[in-house]
N, C-alpha and C positions, 0 to 999 in steps of 0.2 A: 504494500500500500504506500502510495507516494505521501511525502511529508505534508504537502498542502492539503491532501484529502484528510489525513489524520487530524490536522489542525482544524479544518472545517467541522469534522465530526465531533471532536472534543468541544469545540465552541458551541455547537448546536446542543450537545448534551448538557452543557453547563447552564443554559438558559431554559432547559425543558422543565416545565412545572411537574411533569410526570416523574422525571428522575429525581427531582427535589423531594417529592413526597415519598417515593420509594426508598430513598436514602434515609429519610427520617424514620420511616416504619422499620427499616432493617436495624437501625441503631437503637430505637426506643423500645421496640417490641421483641426483637430477637437478640439484640446485643452484638450484632456483627456489622461490618461495613461492606459496601459494594465496591468491587474493583473492576476495572476494564483492562483486559490484556490486549495490547496492541503491539504490532511488530515494528521494531526499529532496526533496520539492517538485518543482521543475523540473529537477533535476540528478541525475546518477548519482554516487554516492560509492563509493570503494573502501574495503573494510574487511578486516582480517584476520579469521580465524575467531574470534579472541578478542574481537572487537567493537571493538578499537582501530582508529583511522584508520591506513591503511597508510602505511608509510614508503617512498616510491617511490624507484627508482633515480635517480642524479644525472642520467641522460639525460632522464628524464621531467620532472624538476624544472627542468632548463635549458630544455626546450621550453616549459614552462608559465610561464616567467618573463616573458612578454609577453602582452598581450591577444589578439593573433592566435593565438599558440601555445596559449593556454588554450581558445580556441574550437575549434581543430583537435583537441585532445585530447578535448574534450567530444563533438565529432562522432564521433571514433573510438570512444569508449565506447558511444555510441548505436548505431553501426553494428555493433559487436561484439554488443551485446544483441540487435539485430534479426537479425543473421546467425545467431547461435546459436539463436534461436527458430525461424527458418525452416529452417536447415540441420541443426540439431542440433550435436553435438560436431564442432568443426572448428578448424583453425588459421587465424589471421587475420594479415594483414600490417598492423602498426601502425607508423606513421611510417616507411614505406619498408622499411628493412633490419631492423626490429625486429619480432619475432613474439610472438603470444599464442595460447594454446590456451584455448578457452572452450566452455561447454555451458550450456543453460538449466536452471535449478533448478526447473522445473515443466513439466508436459506439457499445459498448457491453451492454448498458442498465445500469440503475442506481444501483450501489452497494455502500452503504455508506462507506464501508471500502476501496473502490478502486476509488471513484469518483475523477475526476480532471476537473476543469472548467476554461475556459479563459473568462475574463470579462473586461468591461471598468470600470474605476473608476467612482464614483458618479458624476452625472451632473444634471442640471435643464433644463426644457424646457423654451421656450420664455415667456410663461405666468407665470412669477415669482410670481405674486400676488396670483393666485390660488395655485401655488405650495407651497408657504410659508404657506398659510392657512392649507393645508394638513399636512405639516411637523409640524406645531405648534400643530395641533390636535393630532398628533401621540405622541408628546413629552410633552403634557400638564401635565401629571401625573408623569413625571420624575423630579428628583431633579436637574434641570438645570436652568441656567440663560437664560430666553427666549430672552432677548435683545442680549446677546452674541451669542446665537444660530442663531438669525436672521442675525446678522453680518456675521457669518460663512456661512449661507445659501447664502447670497448675493455674497460671494466670490467663490461659486462653478461655474464651467464652464457652460455657457448657450449655448445650441445647437439649431440651426435651424433644420427644418425638413430635409434639405439637408445634414447637418452634421450628423444627427442621421442615415440617410441612409448610409453615409460613414462609421460610426462606426460599423454598422451592417455588412458591407462588410469586414472591417478589422478583426472583431471578427470571421467571418465565415472562412476566410483564416487562421487565427491564430489557430482556433480549428482543422482545417484539418491538419495543420502542426504538432500540438501536437499529434494528432492521429497517424500520420505516424511515428513520433519519438517513440511513445509507441510501435507500432507494430515492429519497427526495434529492439528496446531493448528487446522485448519479444522473438525474433527469433534468435538473434545472439548477441555476446558480443559487447559492444559499441566500435567503432573504434576511437571515439573522433572527428569524422568529422561532426556529426550532420546531419541535412537534408540540402542538397545542391540542389538548383534549379537555373536554368538560370534566369537572370533578365527579359527576354522577357516573360518567362512562368509565372512569378509572375504578371507582368503587365496584361497579358491576363486573369489570374484568378481574379485579382482585378476588371477588367472591367466586367467580367461575374457576379461576386458577386454584383457589384453595380447595374447591371440591374435587378437582381433577388431578392435582399435583401428585397424590400418592398412588392413584390408580391408573393414570394415563400411561399408555405404552409410548414412551418418548423415543424409542429407537427408530431410526430411519428405516423405512420399508423399501421393498424392491431390490433387495440384494441377497436373494436366496442362494446364489452361487458363491458368494464371498468375493467376487471379483472386485467390486467397488472398495471393499475393506482393504484388500491387498494393494490396490492402486493408491489409496490414501496413505497406507503405511509406507510405501515406497517413496511417496512425495515427502512425507515427514522426515524419513531417514536421509533422503538426498539433500534436504535443506541443511541439516545439522548432524552429519554423520559422526562427529567427534563426541557427541553426548553419549552417556552410558545407557544406550538402549539395550534391551534384552527381550527374548521371547516372553519371559515372565511378565515384565512390566507392560509390554505392548498388548499381550493377550488379556491382562487384567483390565487395561483401559478399554478394550473391546468387549469385555465381559463374555469371553469364550475361553475354553480350556487351552492350555499351552499346546497340547498335542493336536487339537483341532485347528488351532491357528497355524501351526507348523505345516500341517497337511494342506490347508488352503493356500498358504504362501507358496509352497513348492508347486502346487497345481497351476496357479495363475501367474507366477513369476518365472517358472521354469528352472528354479534353483532354490536352495535353502535360504532361510532368513539369514543364517550366520554367514553364508558365502556372499550374499548380497551386501550385508552390512560391512564385511571385510573389504569388498571391492570399492564401496563408497568411501571407506576410510583411507584406503590406499590412494585413491584419487585426491583426497584432501591432503594426504601426506606429500604427494608429488608437488602440489602447489606450495606447500610449506617448505619443502626442501630447496626451493629456489631462493629462499631467504638464508643467505650464508651466515647470518648472525645467530641462527638457531642451531643448536647441536642436534644430533640424530635423536638423542633422548627427549629433547624438548619437542621435536617434531612428532615423535611417537605419542607423547602425552597429549599434544594438541589434536592428534588424529583419533584419540580415544583408546589408545593401547596403554595399559598399565605396566606391561612388561616389555622393555625395549628389545630384549632378545627374541621374544615371540614376534614383535613387530618386524624385526629384521628377517626372520624366517618367512613370515606371511608376505612381506613386501616382495621377497624374491620369488615366491610361488606365483604371485599375481603379476608382477612386472617383469620377471625373468632376470633381474639383476638385484644387487643389494642396494640399500639406500645411498651408500657412499658412491657406488658406481653410477647410480642414476644422476647424482649431482655432477659427476664428471662428464656425462653424456657420451655419445649422442643418445637422444631419447626417442620414444616411439616404439618401444619393444612390444612384442606380442603379449596379449593378456591371457593368463591362465587362471583357472578357478583356484581360489585359496582353499585349503583343506578345511575339515570340519572341526578343527580345534576351537575351543571356546574363545570368543572375542570379548 
């Protein structure tokens, strides 16, 4: 999405009376804030509806205090954007015991370059003991102070089932509002008026959403073969292959089993998920290797490989030469499939 379009969109949201009321309801009735995920370059940024950068909970800031944690959060945001586009309005497990409700802000299907998502900020469910165990398991290998993280987890909003239903309803209306704003911006110059709705209309929509939010089948239809799912996953991976994607986290975002996802991916992509991910990461590494200021180890990390030795072996299987030889050139070697080793 071009920067001028983003600026117009955020400006229209800021003056939307619908969004103002939704934000108030989310804060006062459910204890959460509304976030808008928009893409800037190769990363997704969280914004308040006011357009200001979001002030994230301490839990999120602690997780993002290290490079591995930042990568996990970036992956999480990508998976939320993907899952919302594929499934529609849904609740996502973010960092184990932390939850987010999200919905796509358009109905055009997932495009990593164009995606915009409205979401709640992070919250916990009533069973905080189980939630904290899941969050701790997620963060056990990160360089964070677990006591400090536990304190921050305890400060997250705790939502009852009724409040989660309310958040679903608010997000549903907010996503529809963004979709209408986007359509308006796409068909005519912005008049600076945003989306104007009568108060009664908003209340009616909120009531309808509350009734349907728990029972409605939000998953997009028409994809019995799984081809659309695989296409969306390939687009997501191609955009940011260096993030720590895995069969487990992608299938969880899709709400299908890992084995079923793997079989669908092989069927429609003609290769395994692992081999596709490896090829995309090697292409990213080839670009990074042109920067002679980066060591091979730094290139490996940037491309999503935690083990530089494995990176070297995988690079040679895909590119036919070692990373050091690639730097020396000439380039343009034949591409071979990387093996099935875990990426």
